[in-house]
C-alpha positions in Angstrom: -11.0 24.4 5.6 -9.9 23.1 2.2 -6.3 22.7 3.3 -7.4 20.7 6.4 -9.4 18.4 4.2 -6.5 18.0 1.8 -4.1 17.3 4.6 -6.5 14.7 6.1 -7.0 13.0 2.7 -3.2 12.8 2.2 -2.6 11.4 5.7 -5.3 8.8 5.2 -3.9 7.8 1.8 -0.5 7.4 3.3 -1.8 5.2 6.1 -3.7 3.2 3.5 -0.6 2.6 1.3 1.4 1.5 4.4 -1.4 -0.8 5.5 -1.7 -2.3 2.0 2.1 -2.7 1.8 2.1 -4.5 5.1 -0.7 -6.8 3.8 1.3 -7.5 0.7 4.3 -8.5 2.8 2.3 -10.7 5.1 0.6 -12.6 2.3 3.9 -13.3 0.6 3.4 -11.2 -2.6 6.4 -8.9 -2.0 8.4 -10.7 -4.6 6.0 -9.3 -7.3 7.0 -5.7 -6.7 10.4 -5.7 -4.9 13.7 -7.2 -5.8 14.5 -10.6 -4.3 18.3 -10.2 -4.0 18.0 -6.9 -2.0 15.2 -5.0 -0.4 15.0 -1.5 -1.8 11.4 -0.4 -1.2 9.8 0.8 2.0 6.4 -0.6 3.1 4.8 2.5 1.6 6.7 1.9 -1.7 5.6 -1.7 -1.7 2.0 -0.8 -1.2 2.2 1.9 -3.9 3.8 -0.4 -6.5 1.3 -3.2 -5.8 -1.6 -0.9 -6.3 0.0 0.3 -9.5 0.4 -3.3 -10.6 -3.2 -4.2 -9.8 -4.5 -1.2 -11.7 -2.3 -1.9 -14.7 -3.5 -5.5 -14.8 -7.1 -4.5 -14.1 -7.3 -6.5 -10.8 -9.3 -5.5 -7.8 -7.8 -4.6 -4.5 -9.1 -3.8 -1.1 -8.0 -3.7 2.5 -10.2 -3.1 5.6 -9.1 -0.9 8.5 -10.1 -3.3 11.3 -8.2 -3.3 14.6 -7.2 -6.8 15.7 -6.5 -7.4 19.3 
């Protein structure tokens, strides 16, 4: 049971990082965490670095999981 919960938590965290990375790209803040001359990071990496940047600078962050149709 613990392994199932841990797996679920890891999967949800991955999805959240990807969703946050996608949000960062869509809002135009990719330049803050990724190189401008070449694109090295995945969407997951962009989300992870932006969260790290926000935590370092003591800024709030959130994203909602709302399906848009």
